[in-house]
C-alpha angles and dihedrals in degrees: 000000000000113000130204128240107217132210102266128230099234094182134023092254099042114122101163140359146180120265093224102176140355113227092191134048133214111286095029118132113228134190130204107284096027115132113252107173148344112249123197116211123184088275112025149013110242135181117242119215130207116248094191137044125239145094122300100243100175138358105220100185121052122228114272095029110149130206097030106168120231111266093022110139108254102169142003123235121206125211124221111296095019124114139195088266088069089067091072092115121047108275089220089082091062099031104039115134113253123238125243123234091260092054096257120131119255113223115214136154117256091247091050090051091049093050091046091052092049091050096041093241125166104229091198088069095052124088112221121227096191129095112312090001095303114166111239137183096275092055094060103033094079097033123106127211119260125196112267119232117249112272116253118232110278113256120227109243135175116259112274116255109235115242114252127217120238108283120242093192111112124145122000118007123254091254092051093051093046090053090048091058100030092115093049128082113247143148122229115230112208115226112238123204094270094050091048091050093047091049093049096044096046092046089051091046095052093043098045107028117077098222124196126178135225120191132198139168114224124201106221104177091108090049093050091049093047091047091052092051093048093047091054090054093045096045093096089057093051092245122140116179120212128209086248090061089058091047091053091050092045092053093045092053092044090056088055092048091050101033096171088066093053090089146117134209112249104184101261099016145030122247115210110204124215099205124055104244104180123192120207123201113236119190116224134170107294098003145347144275129213104207113191125233102208123210088007092163090065098048128090121242091251091051092049090048094052093044093048092050090051094047092046092050093050091043090058089050090046090237100128119122116231093251088059095061103029125084131020127127101233137034139202125211113187119189095159092106087062092056095255110152097199142337143166117252126209115242115249105224133266088024118107096219147358128208117221110204125200133192125290106249130182109244138166111259135176111243130210090276092054090252123138111240137162118255136171105248126193118197118215133182123201112208108202134194103230091205089065106027127031124214099263092046091049090050090052091051093049091046090054090051091049093050092051093050096043091048102036096170088066088068090065095047 
């Protein structure tokens, strides 16, 4: 019988996406592993593979359709001997996912459901080996049917309340604002998935995270000189280190020096991480990514530089996989290249802190001999989640970052 291909969940948090492009057409024969479509999530464009073989009988969702909910049927696959005429009734009747004994939905591929139905298998008794526990062909091929227990009388329950997405509505309503500007010329900018997610997450972050801020000026003349010397030596290898590469390394080592600050908020507990997984904000058209450099404390400056360039390039093309921008305990947001002297960054939950980095500016300073000299000074602000890190601990972390940047050779020791 015809089986449905469902909108996949390409990340643990994905609820809907855009069907950007079909890579097959009706009538094509596909095998397991063949590419079917390009799906845009709020963060990336990812390719979606077939898990079953068959003939594409009908494409249910046109290219470019936005807001397609996860597990919505997007196409129908025909088995050998079936035709388009067999899709007279909605395939959902035959291909709907069963429900587990506890009421939760069981996720299985269409082919796995078909084999299970033919063999009389109870899918609720089968452990899936596919992504996110999905039951696939291999899980049901060797399984044998077992007698199902008698169904208990159905309990009368109140209707389930549908889950609601994070609200974006703060301040005046849409109608109120439109009336306010009805006599002015304007252009409406539609919110895409990324902008909606950024708006919801940052609103949640500022409302729910008790931020406090620690500020320091860092003298970076020694760093700039050291960077210049290293870049001359690395020129033959095609490596050019940026100030940001040193900042990443400095923060990674500081998290190791102050391990209690290498932590995230986990609802009813704090998780203290062992590795230094540092996220770095990357601006792209319409939003930003925070790709994560994992185990940054163990990597050389040249390795961090190459990895950061690769992640930033793929972030701008929206080609990052979810595991490349999720996680981490700490983030860096650098607006110095835009001439910003200093600013306060919003913490990206569940991170414990984020470092906002401004531009290096020449300023008069008083040296150790009480003489006024000129130094290149970079202003930074550490935004801290007070639930995770207290003031003194945050100060220790920032002091460790400052020491690393003002004495850059220590980072190579």
